[in-house]
N, C-alpha and C positions, 0 to 999 in steps of 0.2 A: 831421378826418374827420367827415362827416355820417353818422349812423347812423339808419336808419329803424326805428322801433319798431312792432310789430304793434298795431293798434287792438284794444282790448278789446271783444269782442262780448258782447252780452247776449242770452241765450236767453229767449224769451217763449213759454210754452206756447200752443198755438193753440185752447185750450178752457177753459171755466170749470168743467167737470166735474173734480173732484179726482182721481178714478180714472184718467180719460183723461190728465190732466196728468202724473200719476206715470208712466204708460206712455210718454208722449211724451218726458219728461226722461230716464227710464231708458234708453230706446232711443237717445237722443242720447249718453248716457254710454257705452253699449256700443259704438256705432259710431265714436266719435271718441277722439282722444288729448287729453282735456280735464282735465289734472291740476288746473288752476285754472279755475273756472267762475263766471260771473255769471248769475243767473237772476232775472227780474222776475216776481214773483207778487203785485204790489201791487194787482191787480184782484180778488184773492180775499178772502173774509172771513177772519177770524182763525183759525177752526177748520180751514177748508180749507187755509189757508197752513201751519198747524202739521202737518197730516197730510202734505201734499205734501213739505214740507222734511224732515221726519223720514224718510219712506220713501226719498226720493231721496238724502239725505245718507248713509244707510246703504249704499245701492247704490254710491254714489261711493266711499265709504271702502273697500269690498271690492275695488274695482279700483285705486284710488289712495290707499293709506293715508297718504301724505305730502301729499296734495292738499287744496285748500280750495274751498268753495263760498260765494260771497257772495250772500245772498238779499236782494233788494229787496222790502220789504213796505210795506203801507199804514200800519202801526202798530207802535210799540215793544212792544205787548202780545204779539205773536208771539214775540219774543225772550224775554220774561219767562216765558211758558208753557213754552218749549222748554228753557230754561236748566237745570232739574234733570236733564235727560237727558244732559247733558255730551257733546254732539256736538262733538267737538274739531275737526272739519273744516268746521264751519258758522259763518258770521258773518252778522249781520243788520243791515241798514240800513233805516230807514224814511223815507218821504217826508214824514212829519208833523213 
């Protein structure tokens, strides 16, 4: 039997402004059933990526405590900075 698997979608914020990106991603989280989510913030600098991923991971955890967000970033530095916060629902992958 052939089984069709859903393609994994990657959410890309439509702005480089970190506050607007948080609003965009959190709005998506509230509107959809996105227990597992892939978000590409590789176009942001390290500090903005840390801010966005921290704020949105927290919102996502409140709605889906068992869910995961896979953050696509430009650098491993984002993961190193966030690691002490122990955001259990976040994983980081870098393009570098």
